[in-house]
C-alpha positions as a Markdown table, in Angstrom:
| # | Residue | x | y | z |
|---|---|---|---|---|
| 1 | Met | -24.6 | 23.1 | -45.4 |
| 2 | Leu | -23.3 | 21.0 | -47.6 |
| 3 | Thr | -23.1 | 22.1 | -51.6 |
| 4 | Leu | -21.5 | 19.7 | -53.9 |
| 5 | Tyr | -20.9 | 21.5 | -57.2 |
| 6 | Thr | -20.0 | 18.2 | -59.8 |
| 7 | Ala | -20.9 | 17.0 | -62.9 |
| 8 | Glu | -21.1 | 13.2 | -64.5 |
| 9 | Thr | -17.4 | 12.5 | -64.1 |
| 10 | Pro | -15.7 | 9.8 | -62.1 |
| 11 | Asn | -14.0 | 12.2 | -59.9 |
| 12 | Gly | -17.3 | 14.1 | -59.7 |
| 13 | Arg | -18.7 | 10.6 | -58.3 |
| 14 | Lys | -16.3 | 10.5 | -55.9 |
| 15 | Ala | -17.2 | 13.1 | -54.3 |
| 16 | Ser | -21.1 | 12.0 | -54.2 |
| 17 | Ile | -20.3 | 8.2 | -53.2 |
| 18 | Ala | -18.0 | 9.2 | -49.7 |
| 19 | Leu | -21.0 | 12.1 | -49.2 |
| 20 | Glu | -23.5 | 8.8 | -50.1 |
| 21 | Glu | -21.2 | 7.1 | -47.4 |
| 22 | Leu | -21.3 | 8.9 | -44.8 |
| 23 | Gly | -25.0 | 9.3 | -45.2 |
| 24 | Leu | -24.7 | 13.1 | -45.2 |
| 25 | Asp | -27.3 | 16.1 | -45.8 |
| 26 | Tyr | -26.3 | 18.1 | -49.3 |
| 27 | Glu | -27.4 | 19.6 | -51.8 |
| 28 | Val | -26.1 | 19.1 | -55.5 |
| 29 | Arg | -25.6 | 22.0 | -57.7 |
| 30 | Pro | -25.2 | 20.2 | -61.5 |
| 31 | Ile | -21.9 | 22.2 | -63.3 |
| 32 | Gln | -22.9 | 22.3 | -67.0 |
| 33 | Leu | -19.1 | 21.3 | -68.6 |
| 34 | Ala | -20.2 | 21.1 | -71.7 |
| 35 | Glu | -21.5 | 24.8 | -71.3 |
| 36 | Glu | -18.0 | 26.1 | -70.0 |
| 37 | Glu | -19.8 | 26.7 | -66.5 |
| 38 | Gln | -16.9 | 25.6 | -64.5 |
| 39 | Lys | -14.9 | 28.9 | -66.6 |
| 40 | Leu | -17.6 | 31.7 | -64.8 |
| 41 | Asp | -16.4 | 34.0 | -62.7 |
| 42 | Trp | -19.1 | 33.1 | -59.7 |
| 43 | Phe | -17.3 | 29.2 | -59.9 |
| 44 | Leu | -13.5 | 30.3 | -60.2 |
| 45 | Ala | -13.8 | 31.9 | -57.3 |
| 46 | Lys | -14.6 | 28.4 | -55.9 |
| 47 | Asn | -12.2 | 26.8 | -57.6 |
| 48 | Pro | -9.2 | 29.0 | -60.3 |
| 49 | Asn | -8.4 | 25.7 | -61.4 |
| 50 | His | -11.7 | 25.8 | -62.7 |
| 51 | Lys | -12.5 | 22.0 | -62.5 |
| 52 | Ile | -15.0 | 20.3 | -60.2 |
| 53 | Pro | -15.8 | 18.3 | -57.8 |
| 54 | Val | -16.4 | 21.6 | -55.6 |
| 55 | Leu | -17.7 | 21.1 | -52.3 |
| 56 | Asp | -18.5 | 23.8 | -50.4 |
| 57 | Asp | -18.9 | 23.4 | -46.4 |
| 58 | Asp | -20.7 | 26.1 | -44.9 |
| 59 | Gly | -18.8 | 28.7 | -46.7 |
| 60 | Gln | -15.4 | 27.0 | -47.4 |
| 61 | Ala | -14.7 | 25.5 | -51.0 |
| 62 | Ile | -13.0 | 22.5 | -51.0 |
| 63 | Trp | -11.4 | 21.2 | -54.4 |
| 64 | Glu | -10.0 | 18.3 | -55.8 |
| 65 | Ser | -10.9 | 14.7 | -55.1 |
| 66 | Gly | -9.1 | 13.6 | -52.7 |
| 67 | Ala | -8.7 | 16.4 | -50.6 |
| 68 | Ile | -12.8 | 16.3 | -50.4 |
| 69 | Leu | -12.7 | 12.6 | -48.9 |
| 70 | Leu | -9.8 | 13.4 | -46.9 |
| 71 | His | -12.2 | 17.1 | -46.0 |
| 72 | Leu | -15.1 | 14.8 | -45.1 |
| 73 | Ala | -13.2 | 12.0 | -43.4 |
| 74 | Glu | -11.8 | 14.4 | -41.2 |
| 75 | Lys | -14.5 | 16.3 | -40.2 |
| 76 | Tyr | -18.0 | 13.9 | -40.8 |
| 77 | Asp | -16.6 | 10.4 | -39.9 |
| 78 | Gly | -16.3 | 9.5 | -36.1 |
| 79 | Asp | -16.6 | 6.2 | -36.5 |
| 80 | Gly | -14.6 | 6.2 | -39.8 |
| 81 | Arg | -16.3 | 4.7 | -42.1 |
| 82 | Ile | -14.2 | 5.8 | -45.0 |
| 83 | Leu | -10.8 | 6.4 | -43.0 |
| 84 | Ser | -9.4 | 4.0 | -40.3 |
| 85 | Lys | -9.0 | 5.8 | -37.0 |
| 86 | Asp | -5.7 | 3.3 | -36.8 |
| 87 | Ser | -2.8 | 5.2 | -37.8 |
| 88 | Ala | -1.5 | 2.5 | -40.0 |
| 89 | Gln | -4.3 | 1.7 | -42.1 |
| 90 | Arg | -5.9 | 5.3 | -42.3 |
| 91 | Met | -1.9 | 6.2 | -44.1 |
| 92 | Glu | -2.4 | 3.1 | -46.2 |
| 93 | Ala | -6.0 | 4.5 | -47.1 |
| 94 | Ile | -4.0 | 8.0 | -48.4 |
| 95 | Gln | -1.5 | 5.8 | -50.1 |
| 96 | Tyr | -4.0 | 4.3 | -52.3 |
| 97 | Ala | -6.4 | 7.8 | -53.0 |
| 98 | Phe | -2.4 | 9.6 | -53.9 |
| 99 | Phe | -1.9 | 5.9 | -56.2 |
| 100 | Gln | -5.4 | 6.9 | -58.1 |
| 101 | Thr | -4.3 | 10.5 | -58.7 |
| 102 | Gly | -1.6 | 10.1 | -60.0 |
| 103 | Gly | -1.9 | 6.8 | -62.0 |
| 104 | Val | -4.9 | 5.2 | -62.1 |
| 105 | Gly | -6.7 | 8.2 | -63.1 |
| 106 | Pro | -4.5 | 9.9 | -65.5 |
| 107 | Asn | -3.7 | 7.5 | -67.5 |
| 108 | Leu | -6.9 | 6.1 | -67.5 |
| 109 | Gly | -8.1 | 9.1 | -68.8 |
| 110 | Arg | -5.3 | 9.9 | -71.6 |
| 111 | Leu | -5.9 | 6.5 | -72.8 |
| 112 | Gly | -9.7 | 7.3 | -73.1 |
| 113 | Ala | -8.9 | 11.0 | -74.9 |
| 114 | Ala | -7.2 | 9.2 | -77.4 |
| 115 | Leu | -9.0 | 6.2 | -78.4 |
| 116 | Arg | -12.2 | 9.1 | -78.5 |
| 117 | Lys | -9.5 | 11.8 | -81.0 |
| 118 | Glu | -11.5 | 12.4 | -84.2 |
| 119 | Gly | -10.1 | 12.0 | -87.0 |
| 120 | Glu | -5.8 | 10.0 | -87.2 |
| 121 | Lys | -5.6 | 8.9 | -83.9 |
| 122 | Asn | -1.6 | 8.6 | -82.9 |
| 123 | Gln | -1.3 | 5.2 | -81.8 |
| 124 | Glu | 2.2 | 5.0 | -80.4 |
| 125 | Met | 0.6 | 7.3 | -77.7 |
| 126 | Ile | -2.6 | 5.1 | -77.0 |
| 127 | Asp | -0.3 | 2.0 | -76.5 |
| 128 | Ile | 1.7 | 4.0 | -74.3 |
| 129 | Phe | -1.3 | 4.9 | -72.1 |
| 130 | Asp | -2.8 | 1.2 | -72.5 |
| 131 | Ala | 0.3 | -0.5 | -71.5 |
| 132 | Glu | 0.4 | 1.8 | -68.5 |
| 133 | Phe | -3.1 | 1.8 | -67.2 |
| 134 | Arg | -3.1 | -2.3 | -68.1 |
| 135 | Arg | 0.4 | -2.3 | -65.6 |
| 136 | Leu | -1.7 | -0.4 | -62.9 |
| 137 | Val | -4.7 | -2.7 | -62.8 |
| 138 | Gly | -1.8 | -5.3 | -62.8 |
| 139 | Val | -0.5 | -3.3 | -59.6 |
| 140 | Leu | -4.4 | -3.5 | -57.5 |
| 141 | Asp | -4.5 | -7.2 | -58.9 |
| 142 | Ser | -1.5 | -8.1 | -56.5 |
| 143 | Ile | -2.4 | -6.3 | -53.8 |
| 144 | Leu | -5.4 | -7.5 | -53.7 |
| 145 | Ser | -4.1 | -11.5 | -54.2 |
| 146 | Asp | -3.3 | -12.0 | -50.6 |
| 147 | Gly | -7.2 | -12.0 | -50.2 |
| 148 | Arg | -8.7 | -9.0 | -48.6 |
| 149 | Glu | -12.0 | -7.5 | -49.1 |
| 150 | Tyr | -10.9 | -4.0 | -49.9 |
| 151 | Leu | -7.1 | -2.2 | -51.0 |
| 152 | Thr | -6.7 | -1.7 | -46.8 |
| 153 | Arg | -9.3 | -4.4 | -45.9 |
| 154 | Asp | -11.6 | -2.4 | -44.9 |
| 155 | Tyr | -13.8 | -0.1 | -46.9 |
| 156 | Ser | -12.0 | 3.5 | -47.1 |
| 157 | Ile | -11.1 | 6.4 | -49.5 |
| 158 | Gly | -8.9 | 4.3 | -51.3 |
| 159 | Asp | -11.8 | 2.5 | -52.5 |
| 160 | Ile | -13.8 | 4.6 | -53.7 |
| 161 | Met | -11.4 | 7.2 | -55.2 |
| 162 | His | -10.8 | 4.2 | -57.7 |
| 163 | Tyr | -14.2 | 3.1 | -58.2 |
| 164 | Pro | -15.8 | 5.7 | -60.4 |
| 165 | Trp | -12.6 | 5.5 | -63.0 |
| 166 | Leu | -12.8 | 1.9 | -63.0 |
| 167 | Ala | -16.3 | 1.2 | -63.4 |
| 168 | Ile | -16.3 | 2.2 | -66.8 |
| 169 | Pro | -14.0 | -0.5 | -68.2 |
| 170 | Phe | -15.7 | -3.1 | -65.6 |
| 171 | Gln | -19.0 | -2.2 | -67.2 |
| 172 | Met | -17.5 | -2.5 | -70.8 |
| 173 | Asn | -16.1 | -5.6 | -69.9 |
| 174 | Met | -13.0 | -4.8 | -71.0 |
| 175 | Pro | -9.9 | -7.4 | -70.5 |
| 176 | His | -7.8 | -4.7 | -68.7 |
| 177 | Ile | -10.4 | -5.7 | -65.8 |
| 178 | Thr | -11.3 | -9.1 | -66.6 |
| 179 | Asp | -8.0 | -9.9 | -67.3 |
| 180 | His | -7.1 | -9.8 | -63.9 |
| 181 | Pro | -10.3 | -11.5 | -61.0 |
| 182 | Asn | -9.1 | -9.7 | -58.3 |
| 183 | Val | -9.9 | -6.7 | -59.5 |
| 184 | Leu | -13.0 | -8.0 | -60.7 |
| 185 | Ala | -14.3 | -9.3 | -57.8 |
| 186 | Trp | -13.1 | -6.2 | -55.8 |
| 187 | Leu | -14.9 | -4.0 | -58.3 |
| 188 | Glu | -18.1 | -5.8 | -57.6 |
| 189 | Arg | -18.2 | -5.7 | -54.2 |
| 190 | Ile | -18.2 | -2.3 | -54.6 |
| 191 | Ala | -21.0 | -2.1 | -57.1 |
| 192 | Ala | -22.5 | -3.9 | -55.0 |
| 193 | Arg | -23.3 | -1.2 | -51.7 |
| 194 | Pro | -25.9 | 1.0 | -51.7 |
| 195 | Ala | -24.5 | 4.2 | -51.0 |
| 196 | Val | -21.9 | 3.6 | -53.9 |
| 197 | Gln | -25.2 | 3.3 | -56.3 |
| 198 | Arg | -26.6 | 6.3 | -54.6 |
| 199 | Gly | -23.5 | 8.6 | -55.7 |
| 200 | Met | -22.8 | 7.6 | -59.3 |
| 201 | Ala | -26.7 | 8.4 | -59.9 |
| 202 | Val | -25.3 | 12.0 | -59.3 |
| 203 | Pro | -26.4 | 14.5 | -60.6 |
| 204 | Ser | -29.4 | 13.1 | -61.4 |
């Protein structure tokens, strides 16, 4: 039995997209972040870092979105739908997953937090995170510039890890995305996938 403890965040939606891409049956348990449900003892017993998502797979609790996607690929992806069985392509997908967790996610998250800050904003921090986010999107555009459809050519966890985060500036038509035609076309391809559309609607 698979149970996904999640909320309406980019990291949460990585897990639901992967589950939908693999066609797995799973139960959704929404976590009320505004009510700090993630800090209750029962949740901390699953993830001491009090973050979503958490995947409970028949009693085994897996946390950190990248670890969840790797677990799903290892256990349920026999034909390589989200993680290639080719060793070189597999490592490339894992590489892009780490690129997201170490770069795109943190910098876009910090940029968003700096922009949403009430009262006087720290323009220096906004400029730093904005510049780094633009640089990282430029890296993605360069990778995609050879005409490949997805980061490792075949769709993978590398694409899934990026999409929920980049969907925000993508849907807002921010120049960070629209100035990079390869990235824009890549996101449009991912957005058109039915499993991605279903996963982005979790929790409903």
